[in-house]
C-alpha positions in Angstrom: -6.8 10.4 -9.5 -4.6 9.0 -12.4 -5.7 5.9 -14.1 -4.6 3.3 -16.6 -6.6 2.5 -19.5 -7.3 -1.2 -19.7 -10.1 -3.4 -22.2 -12.0 -6.0 -21.1 -13.6 -9.0 -23.1 -16.4 -11.2 -21.7 -15.3 -14.6 -20.8 -18.1 -17.2 -20.8 -16.2 -20.3 -19.2 -14.6 -21.1 -16.1 -12.1 -23.5 -14.7 -8.3 -23.9 -14.9 -8.3 -25.5 -18.4 -10.2 -22.5 -20.1 -7.8 -20.5 -17.9 -4.7 -21.8 -19.6 -6.2 -21.6 -22.8 -7.0 -17.9 -21.9 -3.0 -17.6 -21.2 -1.8 -19.2 -24.1 -3.7 -16.9 -26.2 -1.8 -14.1 -24.5 -4.5 -12.7 -22.3 -5.1 -12.8 -18.6 -7.9 -14.2 -16.6 -9.5 -12.0 -14.5 -13.1 -11.5 -12.8 -14.9 -8.0 -12.0 -17.1 -7.4 -9.6 -18.5 -4.2 -7.4 -20.2 -1.0 -9.0 -22.4 -1.3 -12.1 -21.3 -4.8 -12.7 -24.4 -6.5 -11.8 -25.0 -9.5 -9.3 -21.9 -11.8 -8.5 -19.1 -11.3 -10.0 -17.8 -10.8 -14.4 -15.8 -13.5 -16.0 -13.3 -11.3 -18.5 -10.0 -11.7 -20.0 -7.7 -8.4 -19.9 -4.6 -7.6 -21.8 -1.4 -8.1 -19.3 0.5 -5.6 -20.8 -1.6 -2.1 -19.4 -1.6 -4.3 -16.1 1.7 -4.8 -15.6 2.2 -0.8 -16.5 -0.3 0.1 -14.2 0.8 -2.3 -11.3 4.8 -0.7 -12.1 3.7 2.6 -11.3 4.3 4.5 -7.8 0.8 3.4 -6.5 1.8 -0.3 -7.1 -1.2 -2.6 -6.3 -2.8 0.3 -5.2 -3.2 1.8 -8.8 -6.8 2.9 -10.3 -7.8 1.5 -13.7 -10.0 2.7 -15.8 -11.5 -0.6 -17.3 -13.9 -0.7 -20.5 -16.0 -3.5 -20.9 -19.2 -3.8 -22.8 -19.1 -0.2 -24.2 -18.8 1.4 -20.6 -16.2 2.6 -18.5 -15.7 1.4 -15.3 -13.3 2.4 -12.6 -11.4 -0.2 -10.6 -8.7 -1.1 -8.3 -7.0 -4.6 -8.0 -8.2 -6.5 -4.9 -6.3 -9.4 -5.6 -3.6 -10.1 -8.1 -2.4 -14.2 -8.6 1.3 -14.3 -9.5 3.3 -17.5 -10.4 5.4 -18.2 -7.4 8.3 -19.4 -10.1 7.7 -17.3 -13.3 6.4 -14.6 -11.3 4.0 -13.5 -14.3 0.8 -12.9 -13.9 -2.3 -15.7 -13.4 -5.3 -14.0 -12.2 -6.6 -10.3 -11.0 -9.2 -9.2 -9.4 -10.9 -5.8 -10.2 -12.9 -4.1 -7.7 -14.8 -1.6 -9.4 -16.1 1.7 -7.2 -16.8 5.1 -7.9 -14.7 8.3 -7.3 -16.7 8.9 -3.7 -16.8 4.9 -3.0 -14.8 3.8 0.4 -11.6 2.1 0.2 -9.1 0.3 2.4 -5.6 0.4 1.1 -2.1 -0.8 2.4 0.5 2.0 1.6 4.2 2.4 2.4 5.4 4.4 5.1 8.2 6.5 3.5 10.6 8.3 5.8 13.1 11.3 4.6 15.5 13.8 5.8 17.7 13.3 8.6 16.8 14.0 12.2 18.1 16.0 14.2 19.0 13.0 16.9 20.8 11.3 14.1 22.8 14.1 14.0 23.6 14.1 17.5 24.8 10.4 17.1 21.3 8.9 17.4 19.7 5.6 16.1 16.6 6.1 14.3 14.5 2.8 13.8 11.6 2.2 11.5 9.2 -0.7 13.0 6.8 -0.4 11.0 7.1 0.3 6.6 3.3 0.0 5.9 0.1 1.3 7.2 -3.7 0.6 6.7 -5.7 3.6 5.7 -9.6 4.1 4.5 -9.6 6.6 2.1 -11.7 7.2 -1.5 -10.1 6.9 -4.9 -9.9 10.7 -5.3 -7.9 10.9 -2.0 -5.8 8.1 -2.7 -2.2 9.0 -1.6 0.6 6.9 -3.1 2.3 6.6 0.0 2.8 8.2 3.8 5.9 10.9 3.8 7.5 11.4 6.7 10.3 14.4 7.0 11.9 13.3 10.2 14.4 15.9 9.9 13.0 17.7 13.5 12.9 15.1 15.9 15.2 14.4 18.5 16.3 11.3 20.3 13.8 10.2 22.5 11.0 10.6 19.9 8.2 8.4 19.0 5.8 8.6 16.4 3.0 6.4 16.4 -0.2 5.4 13.8 -2.2 7.7 15.5 0.1 10.8 14.4 0.8 9.7 11.2 0.9 13.1 8.8 -2.2 11.2 6.9 -3.2 13.3 3.5 -6.8 14.7 3.9 -9.6 12.3 3.3 -7.5 9.3 4.5 -7.5 8.0 8.1 -5.7 4.8 9.9 -8.4 1.6 10.3 -6.3 0.2 13.2 -3.9 -0.1 16.2 -3.5 4.0 16.5 -0.8 3.5 19.1 1.2 1.1 16.8 4.9 2.5 16.7 6.2 3.7 13.0 9.5 4.8 14.4 11.6 5.3 17.0 14.8 7.7 17.8 17.5 6.3 20.2 20.4 8.2 22.2 23.5 7.3 21.3 25.1 4.1 23.4 27.5 6.0 25.0 25.0 8.8 26.4 23.1 5.3 27.5 26.1 3.7 29.4 26.5 7.8 31.2 23.1 7.9 32.5 23.5 4.4 33.4 26.6 5.2 35.3 24.8 8.2 37.1 22.3 6.1 38.4 24.3 3.5 39.7 26.4 6.6 41.7 23.4 7.7 42.8 22.3 4.5 44.6 25.8 4.1 45.8 25.5 7.2 48.0 22.6 6.6 49.1 
């Protein structure tokens, strides 16, 4: 479980004017809520540099943070990140505080590697979805779902329910949704169509 350390300081006032003052001071407005934070959300301000560092790792927005706040360390994940639509700078972040065993729901990239047997025979591989939503815990959180397509031949289809998910992860919806499909070469498809037409003609 890799975490990025970040320090949070209390922010007593809310509102856009206050948030802009926080940004001009070189900090980022944020809130913390979840395990051990107390009722409701706590308004805080954080240094945007370690946050950018964390969000640029292989985990992306699923990166876990160790947030130091009021003398305590909290394990947290970014539940929402607001980015300026033009400048693409960070505007606000919501930290969801969890425990190592807390159930969390994240969206993971699906990464295909290798060259399939079907492609080597002239077929075409089409990746239909590039992300999948899974339930896991911070201790079982993977960077991505990786699939080696090398052994798959033309006609093969992988769906969400057959994904090789890491231990401790499970897909949360659309179990029959296609991840990828391998299509035979068009020349084979035309040949098959011609054969079918000949069979019909003979009848």
